[in-house]
N, C-alpha and C positions, 0 to 999 in steps of 0.2 A: 544738425549731425554736428560732429567732435571733427576738429582736426586730425585728430589718429583716427578715426573713423573713415575719413575719407583718404587718408594716406594709405589703407588699406582696402579700401575700394579701388584705388589706383594700380595695386598689387596684381587685382585679378586679369588675367589675359582675358579680353572683348574688343568689344566695336571700338574704332577710335572716334566713332561719331556721338560719345557718351560724356558730358562733364558734369563735375560734382564742385558746385559752389556753396558756401556756409552764407548766409544769411536771413534777413526777415522775408517771411510769405507774402510780407505788403509788401515790398519796397524788391523788387525783384530785378536782378542784374542782368537782363536779358536784352537783346534790341529789339525793337516792335517788329511781331509777325513772324520771331527767328525761332519759334519753339514748337514741336512736334506733338510731346507730351509732357505733361506735369502730373506727376505720382506723388501723393501723400500715403504715407504708410501712418494711421496710429497717431495723427498729430491736427488735423483738420479743426478738431473741437478746440483748438487754441487759437484759433485763427480767429482774424476779423473778418466776417466772410464777406463783407459787402467790400472791403478794402482789399483783402485777397482777390474775391472775381474780377475785380476793374484790373489788377494788375495782371491775372491769367486771359484777359479779353486784350492787354492791349501786345502781351509777348507771343500769343499762341498763332499759330497760321493758320488761315480761315476753314483748313479742315483739320487741325488739332485737337486736342485730345485732353479732358480732366479726369483723372482717376482717383478716387478720394477714398479709401479703406480705414478699415479699424476692425480690431477682434469683437468676436461677441463677446457679453455676458456669458464666463464660465456655467457650463448646465452638464448632468449628469445626469445618464438615461438606462436603464434596464436593473432598476435597484430595486423598484418595487416591492418585492419580498423580503426584503433583509429589514430582521428587527431595526435595526439602526440605516435607515434610508439615506446615502449621502446626498440625494437630490433635493431631499427637506431641508435636509440640514445648511446643505448651501442656501437654500432660499430663505432660511430662517435667518444666514448670517448676512444675507444682503439685504434682509427686510430691518435689520438692525441699524446696518451701515447710513440704510436709506436717509437720516433726517441730518447727514454730515456729509451728502454729496455737494456737488460744486455745479455750477449750469454748464459748466465745461463737462466735469464727469455724465452728467444726464444725457449728452448727446449721446454716447457711448451707449448707454442703459436703453434711449429708443432708438438704435442700430441707424443714428445718423438722421432720423426723419429730419429734423429741423435744419440740419446741413443741407441737404437732399430739397429741402424748399428753399432756399437761400441761394440755390445755383440760379442762377441768372441767362443762361442759356437755354435756345428755345429746345434743343435735340436731347433729351435726359433720358437716363432711364437705371433703375437699381437693381 
């Protein structure tokens, strides 16, 4: 999150118990047990998950929650009878790009399965 994004978020009228900070996911600037929710959208695949989970365990209160989510790989449905099936074209495009994927992007392709597996909390769900 950039400083400009943080400034825009602060302009929104909302609860006064929400704070925005910029920093590394593996070195969070919060007191031990002081956080109710860690929400990460479309970024966890760039984290060192082992370090992040240690930080999450440190800063979350005992009933706290980590929510990790990401957009899915695009899918097009319902055009099976078209001469130029867009779903097939998208599949072919991603097949061509697959040899160039990196480890981080692979997490998105597998719908965060590796990241889910790396979560150390005993109570987790997809």
